N, C-alpha and C positions, 0 to 999 in steps of 0.2 A: 526360751531364749538361751543362746549359747553362752558359755561361761565367760569368754573374752568380751562379748557384747555387753554382758551384765557388768563386768568390771569397768568397761569404758563408760557406760551409763552412770555407774557409781562415781567415777572421776568427774564427769560432767556435772552431776548434781552437787557434788562436794564443792566444785568450783563456783557454781551458782550461789551456794550458801556463803562461801567465802566472799564473793563479790557483794552479796547483800549485807554482810557484816561490815565490810569496808565502807560501803555507801552510808550505812547507819552511823558509823563512827565519824566519817567526814561530815555528814549532816549535823551531827551533834556539835561539832566544833566550828561550824560556819554559821553565817547569819540566819537567825530564825525569824527575825522581824525586819522588814525593809521599810524605811521611812523615805518618802518622796516629797520633795519641795520643788515645784516647778519641774525643771529638767534634771535636777540633781537628786541622786538617791544614795542612801547609806544603809548598810546592813548592821544589825546588832546581834552578836552571838549570845548564846546561852550563858557563857562564862565571862562576858565582857565587863569591864569596870564601869561602863556607862550605865548599867542597870542601877547602880547605887545613886548616880546623879539623877536619873529619870525618876526613881522612886522617891528621892528627897524632894524633887520639884513637884511631884504629884501628891506628896503627903497632905498638903492643905487643900487639894482639889478633889477629894473623895475618890481619887484614882488609886491611892496606895493600897487600899484593901482589895483591889481587883488584880493589879499586876503581880503582886507577890504570890497569891494562890495560883494564878494562871502560869506563871513562870515555874512554880513548883510542880504543877500538873504536867507541864511540858518536860521537865527533867525526869519525873517518874515515868512518863510515857516512853522516853528514850531508854531508860533503864530496863523497863519490861521488854522492849524490842531487842536490846542488846543481850539480855539474858536468854531470850528465845533463840537468837542467832548463834550465841556461843554454845548453847545446848545442841543445836543442829550441827555445828562444826564438830563438836565432840562425837556426836552420833555418826557423822560422815567418816571421821577418822576410824572409829571402831568398826564401822561397816565395811569400808573400802580396804583398810590396811590389816585389820585383825579378823575379819569375817564374822563379827558379832552383829546380830540383827536384833536390836532392842526397839521394837516397834512402839512401846509405850513412851520411851524417851523421845522418839521422833515425833510422836503425836503431841506430847507436851511442848516440845520445841516449836513445832508448826503453829500450835495454838497461841503460844506466847509471842512469836514473831508476827503473826497475823494481827492479833489483838493490839500488840504494841504499835504496828504500822498504822492502824486505824486511829489509835489514841494520839499518836504523834500528829497526824493530820488534823484531827479535831482540836488538839491543844494549840497548834500553831494558828489555826483559823480563829479560835477563841481569843488568843493572846493579841493577834492583830486587830480583832474587833474591839477588844477592851481599850486599846489605845485610840482607835478611830472615834470612839464615843466621846472621849474627853479632850483630845488635842486636835486642832484643826489642820493636821497634816494628813497626807495619804499614807496609811500603813497597810502592809500586806504581809502574808506569810513569806518568809525568806526562802532562799534556796536550800537551807539546811532542813527545813520541814519537808520539802519535796524529796530531797535525797534520802532522808530518814524513812519516809513513806514508801518510796520505791525500793529502798534497800530491804525494808521489812517484808514487802510483798515478794521480792526476788528470793529472799532467804526462805520464806514460807513455801513458795513453789518448789524451790530446789530441795527442800527437806521433805515436802509432801509427795512429790512424784514417786519416790521409791516405795511408798505405801501402796501404790496401784499394783494390781496383779500382773500387769504387762511387764513390769520391771523387776519382778521377783523371780 
């Protein structure tokens, strides 16, 4: 592959990683659980004050012990995803702008971003399922979970493609 084509591919892959990181951050800051009552729906974000109210209301209903660990698992999943995406952004900067090819860093970043994306999806579905079991409203994984999942996959793909011999 020609040097200019390699550089262009490097920029494209770096952009994919950056888009994945942005999607993950936006996903973390938007609704992770969507409550639907009739035709009205409301999203609750990971950092919303409503969690305290929901957990207080659920305290006597055996739900408290489930939502707190599920919310914590969701937060940890997003953190794993974000660490992986940040590692991939750093790797992309080193590779594209400084010519450093640190494959082990890229492999670690891809693994963290991919595993984080899967964990975010699982955590969101578990969290929505926890609510569904105890409250007679319709709960589902919010847009934040899907943005985080897609962002993690995009970051993993953007970081992993340079590992292929075609792009080296």
